N, C-alpha and C positions, 0 to 999 in steps of 0.2 A: 504494500500500500504506500502511495506517495505521502510524504510528510505534509502536514498542514502549513500553509504559508503563515509566517509570524503575524502579519497584519490581520489575517482572518482570525487567527487564534486570539489576538488581543481584543479585537472588537467584539467577537462572540462572547468572550469572558465578561467584558464590560456590560453587554446587554443582559447576559445571564444574571449578573449581580443585581442589575437594576430591576429585573422582573421578579426577583426572588420572593418579594413580599406580596406579589399580586396573586389572586386566586387562580388555581388551575381551572381551565375551561373558560376563562373570562376573555373579553375582547379588548384589544388595544388599538389605538389609532396612531399611525405614524405620519407626521407631516413630511411630505415628499416634494422637494423642488425639482428633483432630477439631477442635482449636483452631487459631487462625490460623497459629501458628508451624509446627506439624507439617504442617498442610494445605498451606501454601505450599511447605514443603520437599518433600513428596511430589509435588506437581504439577511443581515445577522438576526434581526428580530424574527423573520419568517423561519429561519433555521431553529432558533432556540424555542420558539413557540410550539413546535411540533411535539416535542417530548412532554409538554405541559398541557396538551389539548387546548391550547389557546388559539383564538382567532385573531388575525391581523388584517386591518383595513388601512389602506393609505389614502390620503387626500392631498391632491395637488391644487394649490390656490393659484388661480390665474388672475393676477392683478390688472391685466390689460394695459400695462404701462409700456410694453415694448411691442414692436411690430412682430407678428408671428408668435405671440405669447400663447395662443390657443394650440398651435402645433407643438410648442415645447411642452405644454401640459399633457397633451395627448401622448407624446413620446414617453414622458415620465410614467404615465399610467400604464402604458404598454410594457415597460420594463418591469413594473411591479407585478403585472399579471403574468409575465414570463417566470416570475419567482413563485407563482401560486398564490398571489395576494389579490384580494378584491380591491380594486382601485376606483377611487372617486375623483371627480374634478369639480371644483367650485369656482365660479367666476364671481369676483367681488368688485364693487365700485370703490375707488380710492378717492376720498374727498379732496377737491382741489387739483386732481390729476389733469383736468382739461386745461388749466392755466398755470400749472406748476406751483400753485400757492396752497399751503395748508399749514395749520398750526403745528409747529415742531418740525416742519420740513417734509419732503416727500417720503423719506425713510420712515419717519414716525407715523405718517398717515397710512402707509402701506402696512406697517407692522400692526397698527391698531385694527385695520380691516381684516388682516390675516388672522389675528388672534380671536377676533369676534366670530369669524367663520369657523375656526377650529373648535371653539367652545360650543357653538351651536351644533356642529356635526357630531362632536363627542357625545352630546346629550341625546341626539336623535339615534345614534348607533348604540347607545347604552354601553359605552366603553368605560373601563376602569381607570384608564390613564391615556394621556396624549404624549407621545414620544417625539422629542425635538432633537435635531442633529447638530447641536452646537458642540464645538470642539474646544480643546485647551487654547488654541489660537484665538478663537472667538472670545474666550474668557479674558485672555491677555489684552486684546484690543478694547474690550469693554472697560477694564480697569484703567487703562491708559486714558481713554476718553473721559471717564469720570474724574480722573486726577486733573486733566487739563481744564475741565469745566468747574473745578472746585466744588463738586457736588456732595462732598462729605462721605462719611463712612458707609452710608446706605448705598451709594453708587459704587464705591470701591469694593463692596462685597461681591460685585459682579453678579453672575447668574447662579442660582441654586440648583444642585443636582435634582432636587425634588421640591415642588411647591404645590400647595393646595389652596385654591381660591375659596372665597367665601361661599360661592355657589356649589362647591364640592368638586370642581374640575381639578384633576391631579395632572401636573405637568412633570414629566421626567426627561432628564438630559443624560442618557446612559453613556455617551462618549465625551463627556465634558473633560475627562482626563486624558483624552487621546489627541495626538497631534494631527493636524490636517493632512500632512504627508502620509500618515498611516491609512486614512480613509481612501486616498488615491491608490495606495498600494493594494488595499483590499479590493477595490474595483478592478484593478489590473489583474490581480490573481484570480478573480472570479469571472473574467471575461465580460465585465459590465462597462459600458461606455457612458461615463457621466456627461452631463451638460455643463458647459462653462458659461455662467451668467456674464454677459458683457458689462453689466453694471458693476461687477467686481473689479473692473479696470478703469472706472471713471473717477478721476481725481476730484470731481465736484462733491463726492461723498466723503465726509470726514473719516469714516471707518476705512475706506479704501486708502486714504492718505496715511493713516496709521499703519495699515498692513504693508503697503508698498514702500513707504519712505521712513516712517519713524522707527518701527521695530527693527528693520535692517540696520539702521544707523546705530541704534542702541546695542545690537548684537556685535557690530563692528568695533564700537568704541569701548564697550564695557565687558565684552566677552560673551560666549554662548550661555544659554540657559535663562535669558531674560523672560521669555514667555512663561516658562515653568515657575520662575520666581514671582511673577505677577499673579499667576494662578494660585500659588501658595498664600500670597498676601490676601487674596480674596477669601480663601478658605478660613484663614485665621480671623479675619474681620467678621465673617458670618458667625463663627463660634462666639466671638465677643458680643455680637448683636443679639444672639439667642440668649446669652446670659443676661444682658441688659433688659431684654424684653421680659424675661421671667421675673426679674427684680421689679420692673415697673408694674406688671400685672399684680404682683403681690402687694404693692404699695398703693396703687391708684384708687382702689375702692375706699380706702380710709381717708383720702384727701380730696376727693371730688364729690360735689353735691349738685343736685339739679337746682338751678335758679329759676326765677319767674320767667325769664325770656331766653334761657339758655342753660349754661352749665358753669359752675364756679370751682376754683381750685384754691386750697388754703395757701396763703402767702407764707405762713410760718413753716408749713410742711415743705413747700418748694425751696425756701431758703435753707432748710436743714439738709437738703440733698446736694451732692456735688453737681457742678455745672453739666456734666455729661448726662446724668439722670434727669436733672431739672429740664434741660432742653428737650430731651426725648419725651418727657411727660407732656410738655407744652405741645409738641408736634402731634403726639398721639391724641390728645384731647381735641385739637382742632380738626384732625382728620376723621376720627371716629364719630364726632358729633356733627360736623358740617361738611365733611368730604374735602376739606381744604388741605393742600400740600404746601407747607410753609417753607420758604427759603431760609438759608442760614441767617440773613440779615433780619428777616421778619421774626424769626425765633428769638434772636438776641434782643430785639426791641421789646418783645413781650417779657422776656426774662428781666429786663431792666425795671419793669413794674415791681419786681421783687427785690432786686439787688441794688438798684440805683433810683429809688422812688423820690421824686422831687415835685410831685403834683402834676406830672404830665397827663394830658388827656387821653381819650381812647385811641387805640391803634387800629387803623383799617387793615384788614387781612382779607384774603380771598374768601368770599362768602360769609364772613363774620367780622366781628370787632372784639377787641380785648381791652378791658379797663380795670383799674384797681378801685374796688369799692370796699372800704374798711379793710378788713383782714382777708379779703378774697380777691383773686383775679377772676373777673367774670367775662365769659365769652358769650356773645349774643349774635344772633343771625342778623345779616344786613339785607 
């Protein structure tokens, strides 16, 4: 018997590990673009699912942003079907795609439309998880972009290997610890021809510039292993964040009260906490009660109602306002 190619063995093991906690006989959905990462993920998932009696469905999202996108989606679906997988194609409308304008840019708009479609299809297919083909290289790029934008620890955590949304959708990234070159080696060893997205070469996208220019320079100037180091940083920050979140949830019930027009937090309790916990509590209250995502600057301004109070008035925030009223910081809807 010929020996198994190392790339195939590595990715199958990664998928086997990710699927370990899912029920035998259940159905998983694989997001398939047709590129090497998602194609290798789909093939490895199909192989690993057989011994577990699991069903695999792929869905290819056609954003309609490139000429011939329908043909690309059809080719991706055909490759999935050749692996014995039931393949779906979903066309989505990307807001602002007709004029190139959208909140957060075209990448963000396409991502939002894609995830909404995946969530909807996962529910309709009664799947236990959605598998995404992000690799270690994607993780490194995400961390660098977060660092450049000054987005804080939440962004530097990168992508989680497993995440469950409030609606119950479970997202798995089985190959988040695998290098992109390994997925290409997998496809080559499996006689699979991946699609190369031309957008991955367009320098107008920040992620492409990080991939093609920034990371190679860092590797040249600082030595090899930069991508792995960035991925380790993300993992360590996620561990820290999980610990912080646990501490916050243990604390927050004792210091938060419902106010007449919103919610209030004890000034004394906030002052007694270190800045890292205090700021996280402020962001959590604003997000959980009003769906507001506060920037670092906004969070610090609210914290000054506790640490540097000099009679300043209400602070306008996305969807709400914060003001000091006696011994409370009161958040009210705007």
